[in-house]
C-alpha positions in Angstrom: 113.0 93.5 89.7 113.4 96.6 91.8 111.1 99.5 92.0 110.0 102.2 94.3 106.5 101.8 95.8 105.5 104.7 98.0 102.2 104.7 99.7 100.2 107.3 101.6 99.0 104.7 104.2 100.7 102.8 106.9 100.4 99.4 105.3 101.0 97.4 108.4 98.3 99.3 110.4 95.9 99.0 107.5 96.6 95.3 107.1 95.9 94.7 110.8 92.6 96.5 110.6 91.5 94.6 107.4 92.5 91.3 109.0 90.2 92.1 112.0 87.3 93.1 109.7 87.7 90.2 107.3 88.5 87.1 109.5 86.7 84.9 107.0 89.4 85.4 104.4 92.6 83.4 104.4 95.2 85.7 106.0 97.9 85.0 103.5 95.5 85.6 100.6 94.2 88.8 102.3 97.8 90.1 102.8 98.7 89.5 99.1 95.5 91.0 97.9 95.7 94.1 100.0 99.3 94.9 99.2 98.6 94.4 95.5 95.5 96.5 95.6 97.3 99.3 97.5 100.2 99.3 95.0 97.7 99.4 92.2 95.6 102.1 93.9 98.6 104.3 94.5 99.5 104.2 90.8 95.9 105.1 89.9 95.9 107.9 92.5 99.2 109.3 91.3 98.0 109.3 87.7 94.4 110.4 88.2 94.7 112.9 85.4 95.5 110.1 83.0 92.3 108.8 81.3 93.5 105.2 81.3 94.2 105.1 85.1 91.3 107.3 86.1 88.8 104.7 84.8 89.9 102.4 87.7 89.5 104.9 90.5 85.8 104.2 91.4 86.5 100.4 91.5 89.7 100.8 93.6 87.7 103.0 96.1 84.8 100.5 96.3 87.2 97.6 96.8 89.0 99.4 99.6 85.7 100.3 101.3 84.7 96.7 101.2 88.0 95.5 102.6 87.8 98.0 105.5 84.3 96.7 106.4 82.5 99.9 105.4 80.6 98.0 102.7 79.7 94.3 102.4 
């Protein structure tokens, strides 16, 4: 399977930050979760005018804030 997965964030920098903020989470699991969430979030963002994808926007934002340590 091959596909393009552009992202507006520097994923390596973001991953490093999240790992520092969430040391209690297994690092491999955290990496897999963050990359999956960022890929999902980017599709939601790119399709924000689509009712189906737009319904996920608040949840994706809340999850990212939690990962970044801005919400527990």
